[in-house]
N, C-alpha and C positions, 0 to 999 in steps of 0.2 A: 626738408625734414631729415631726421635720422633715425628712421623707424628700426634700423638694425642693429642699433646701440640697446644694449639689455643693462640693468642694472643688477648689482650682485649685493645681496644682503649677508654680512660677516656676522653679526651678533645683534641680539636684542635682549634688553635687559631693564628692570626697574630700578631708579635712582630715587634714594629716600634720603630724607633731611640726615645730615651727618650726625647731630647730638639730639634734637628733640623736636617736638611739636606740643602744643598745649595739652594734647590728648595722649602722647605716646612718648616713650624714651627708647632709643636704639643704641646698640652697640656700634662700633667702628665698621663693622662690616654689614651695617643695615640690619640687621636681626632686632626683632622687637623684644625688649627686656620688661617692660611693663605697661600697664594701661590705665589710664586715668579717666576722667570724663573729657571727652574731646570737645573743643570748642567748635561751636555752631555759629555760622554767620548767615544772618538773613538776606534777602536779595530785594532791592528796591524795583520800582517800575522800570526805572532805566535799564536795568539787568533783565528783568523778566521779560520785555517786549522783545527780546533778542531769542527767546528759546527755539523759534522755528527757523532760524539761519544757521549758517555753518560756522564753523571755527574760524579764528583769525589765522591766516597762514602767511607769514612773511619769513624771508630768509636772506642771509648775506653771504656773496661772493668773495673768496679770497684766494690771492696767489699762494703757491706753496712755500713753505718756509723758507726764507732767505737769511737777510740778517737780523733775525730774530732776538728779542730781549730775553727769551727763554730758551734753554738748550734742550731740544727734544730730539733723542738720536734715532726715533722710529715714528712711523703714525701710531704703533700700538701706544706709546708714550704720549703721544697728543690726545689720542682719544681718551686715555686714562686721566690724563689733565683735565679735560673738559667734563668727565664724569665727576671727578672729586670736587672740582670747583662749583658744578651745578647742585652738588649735595650741600655744600655750604651756603649757596644761594638759596636753596630752599628751606635752610634753616631760618633765614631771614624773612622770606617771601612764602612762610609755610602754607597757606591756603593753597598755593598751586601744587602742592604734593596731596591735597585730598581729594574728596569727590563730590560730585554733585549728587545731592539725595532729594527725594520727593516723598511727600505723604499724600497718598490719594485715598480720597473720601467717596462714599456712597452714592453721593449726590452729583459725582462727576465733577467735583472740585478738587483743587490740588494746590498744594504749597511745597515751594522748592527753597533748599537752603544748601550751603557748602558745609560739608562734614570735614572737618580738619583732622582727619585722622592719620596722615602720613602715610598713605598706602604707596604714594611714590609717582614720579613721572616716567613716562615711557621713554627710553633711550635706544636708538637705533644707529648702528655703524652700517655703511653701505660703501659700495665702490661702484663708479661707472667708468669703464676702461674706454679708452680712446677719447673721451670727451675733455676738451681745453677751455680754460675759461674764456677763450677767444669765441669758441662755438656757442657760447652763452651770450656774450655781449656785443658781437659784430653783427649779426643778422639784424635788419631793420624791424622785421616782425619778431617778437620773442618766440622762440622754440618752445613751444609749450609741451610737446612730447618729450621734451628732456628735462625741463624746470618741474613740471609737475611730480616727476618721479621723485625729487628731493623732499617730498613731505609725506607725513603720516595723517592717517584719518581724513583721507579725501572723502569730500561727500557727506560727512557726518553732520548732522542736525545737534545743535547745542542740548537739546530736550534730551536725546538719546543716550547721553552721558548718564543720566540718572537712572534710566532703565536698564541698560547694559554695563554700568559700573566701569565705563571707560574713563581712562584719565583725563585730567584737565589741561596737562600739558604732555605735548610729545615731540621730541627733538630728534632730528636725523641728521647725522654728519655724514656727509658723501665726498669721498674721496674722487678728485678729478685728476687729469694726467698732470696737470701743473698747478694745481689747486685744490681747494675745499668750498663745500656750499655747507652752511649751519642752516637747517631749515626749522622753524618753529611753529607748531599748531596749537593753540590755546583756546579753551572754550569762552566764546565772544560774552557768555552769560557772567562770567568772572571777572573778565577784563575787557576794558576798552583800549584804544590806541595808546594812550598816554601810559597805562599800567603795562601793556606789553614791551613798551621800548624802555620802562624803567627797569622790568625784569632783566632784559637784555644788557643795558647798562651796568646793573648790578653784577651779573653774571661775568661779563667780559672784564670787569675791573677786579673782581676777585680772582679769575684765571690768570690776567695778566700780572697781578701783584703777588700771587702764590699765597695770600693770606686771606684771613676772614676780615670782613667790613660789616658795619653795622649798615642797614639798609638806610637810615636817615643820613648818613654820611654822603650817600650817593644820590637820593632823590628828594627825600622830603625835608630834612634838617630842621624839622619843627620840635622834637623831643628826643630823649634817650632811646626810646624803644616804641616799637609801633604795634599798637593793639587793634588788629584789625576788625575784629569783632565789634569793638566799640566804635569804628568809624561810621557805622551805620547810624550812630546816636544823632548824627548830623542832621538825619532827618525827622528826629523827634520833634512832634508837635504839628508836622505836615501829614504824616501817614503812620499807620499802625502797622507793625512788622510782629509777625510773618503776615504776608499777603496770602488770602485763601481766594482763588478766582477760577472759573470754570477751565478745565483741561482735563481731556483724556488722551493719553498717547494712542490708544486705538484708533481715533478718529483724524490722526495725522498721518500723511503720505511717508512712507520709509524709502521712497525710490530716491538712490543717491545720485542719479545723473540730472541734476537739476541745475547745472550751469548753462544750459541751453548754448553750448558749444558745437551740438552736432545735430544735423537733422535725423530723419528716419532712416537714411541711408548711410550714417555714420561720417558724412562729409563735414568738415568743420566750416561753421558759419559764422563764427566771430574770431576776430584776431585781435592781438594784444601789440601795443607799440609804446615805446619811452619817448616823450616828447620833453628836450631838455629847454630850459628857458635861463640864458645867461644873465648875470648881474646887470650886464648893460642893457638887454632886451627888456628886463623887468623895469629898470628905470625909465625907459623910452615908453613902455606901455602905461605904467603910472603916471608918467608926465602928461600923455596925451588923453587919458580918461579924466584927469583932473581939469586940463585944459577945456575939453569937451564942454565940460559942466560949470566953468567959469571958475574953479577953486583954484587957490594957492598950490604951488607944487606939491607941498607936503601935508595939504590938507583936504579932508573930505574923503578920498579914496585912497584905501590902503594898495600897497605891493600886490597883495594875495588876491583881493578883490578884482584887480585889473586882470590879472591872470585868468582869472574864473571868468571875466566877463569874455575875454579874449577866445577862450576855449568854446565857451557857450556858442557865440556867433560863428566860429568856425565849424563847428559840428553842425549847425542848423544849416549852415551853407553847404556843408558836404552832403547833407541828407536830402538836398535838392526838394524841398517842401513846398507844398502850394503855400503861399503868402498867408492865407486865411487859417491855417493849421496852427493850433495850440501848441507850445513848447512849454516845458517846465524845467526847473533845475532845483534840485535838492542839494544842501550843502550842510555836512554835518559841523556842528560847532561844539567845542568843548564849554562844559559847564563849572569846572573847578573854581575859576575866578570870578563867576557870575553868581553864584549862590551866597546867600547872607545866613551865618558867616561863611567865607569861601572853604571849600574843600582843602585839605593839604595835598601837595602834589604828590605825596607818597600814598593818597588814596587808592585801595585796591579794589576796583570795581569799576563799573560804567558810570561816566559822568557827561553824557552827550546827548544833545538834541538836534534835530536837523530843522532847517527852515527850507522854505520852497518858494521860489519867484516864478512867475509864470508870464508869458506874452504870447502875441502870435508870432509865426517865423518872418513874416513882412515887417511888423512893426520893430522887432528885435533887430533886424538888419539894417531898416533904415534908420532908426534912432542911434545904433552903434554904440561903441565901446563906453563912452562915458556914462550913458543912460543904462545900460545894462549893468556896470560896476555899480551905480548909485543904487540900483534896486537891489542887487545882493547887499550891499552895506546897510541899506534900510532894513532889511529882514534880519540881518545879524544883530543890529542894534536893538531891535524888537524884542529879543530873547533876554529878557529882565528876569531878576530873580522872582517877582511876582508872577510872571508868567510861567516860569518852571515850576512855581508852587502850586499854581493851578493845574498844570499838565499833569503832576504826581496825583493829586487829589481826584482829577478826573479819570485817571487811568484806573485807580482802584475802583472806582464806581463802574467804569465800562473798558475792561481790560482789552486791548488790540494788539496782536503779536505781528511784530514787524515781517515782511516777506520779501527777501531782495531776488529771489529765484528769477524774477523776470520784471523788470521795471516798466511802467506804462509806456505807450508808445510816445517818441519824439522826446523822450526825456533823458535826463543827464542826473547822477548822484555822484557827488565828491565826498570820500571819506579821507581819513588820514591827516597829516599836517607835515608842512615843510619846517615846523620848528622842532620835530623830534629829533634827539640825539641819535641818528642811525650810523654816522660814518667814525664816531669815537668809538665805536665797540670794537677795540683791538683786544684780542683774546690773549696775546702774547707773541704773535706772529706777523704783527702788522695789521694796518687798518684795511677795511673791507675795500673793495673796488667796485661793488655794486649791489643794490638790493632788487630783489625780485619776490612775486608773489605766488602763491598756490592757486588752485582751481577754485576756492572756496567763493562763494557768492558773487560770481563773474555774470554780469548780464550785459545786453547792449546798452551802452551809455554810462557804465561803470567806470570812473575815473579816481585815482589814487594818487595823493600828493606825496611828495618825499623831499627832502633837502638834496641839492645836487652834490656832486664830489667836490666840487670847487667852492670857496666861501660867498654866499649871498645868491648862489644858483637855486634852481627849482626844477626838480622833474615831475612830470605826470605820467604814469601808467595809464593808457587809455584803452579800453576795450570796445570795439565798435564791429560793425560788419565790414567786410574786405573792401565794398565799393565805398562805403563812407569814409573809411581809414584812408583809401588812396584820395578820395577828393579833399579830405581835410588837410591833408600834407601841403597842399598848394595854399589853401586857405590862410592856414596857421602862420604861412610866411608873408603874407599880404595884408 
């Protein structure tokens, strides 16, 4: 690790919508001209259940400007270009420039909403001298002491944004010796993975093109303009908004070191590694899984289900568990196409539900790839519009807040998706060469799926103990 490397912070500023929000109108320098009634966006159970976890933190690695489609004579110009295009992006995705707001009641209940007040996103420009793109990408174990420095709001819980007036979006652009890192921290109560990457897709397209685009041209393509407040109307008839439920921030732990990456001596006890699955390897796993179950090559088990099953078995073997021990696998599933009517692609909010499969370690290893993949597929198929409606109604009656601070023993959890447009985010100096995540919500067994750099490939960032990770590297190839 490169513990002697220090990050230098050059500037910090607020970036506001260039033109207006529903509640505010700004001049071209971001100054407030007038104030109208700000739009209020209510939050659903899919949003509210995430109050006690951290911000989403993901970022992209870029090589330094070479044959760029835009002419930038200095780093200052590059940073200014990014800030200007971010301001235009916030014109379109204006809730991200707002703040999380809370109404606390005397009976220790509360309701949360997004106040679209145009307060702005945090933008930080930093430099990490002596660190190259290779220093980030080449080590087998991801160098967290470097990567975690690329993100703002580390260790902040989503609900704290309401009580401390924190921004919903914080961007840090870090110069490297031969490249850049663009790291984004976004409040998970306000966005899920789809919304996160939709934001980056819009921002990069505006930056690359140097002009202003309608958000629908990039993500939803459903109408001429997106009314984010009205998007919650999709839940009308299922639940009443706003939701008032038991919550008091005084009863929640404000300790920001909940990543479980360190023991009481400060020694790192979790490590992170990227596992790459080529298009050919994925086809091989899918064919084997379907053959195991007697399915036709392209029926029954999907490519992603085969990869998930392979990972589940490999980690279980790497953990060297007693055959009788229970193992669990939670998988996050997108709900946009599953609801009736389906949510638009440009829906800004959370539309994710997780499913869980379980077994004993011995049964999982013995029955193998096809059986494990079939269990995962069956659990995903069970997530119907009716089941989601029941979940929403039940949550209002008995709210449960998710806590990813520590997964149960012998568990795995996979979030994100290899279908997100990660490598199309060219801000004007070329495509990114890698994606990395911040310290948020890391725990033993957390796995994050991404598309690979080459078409048809998939990458998984895996967080495990060093011992399990070392053993898993053998099993993953067998």
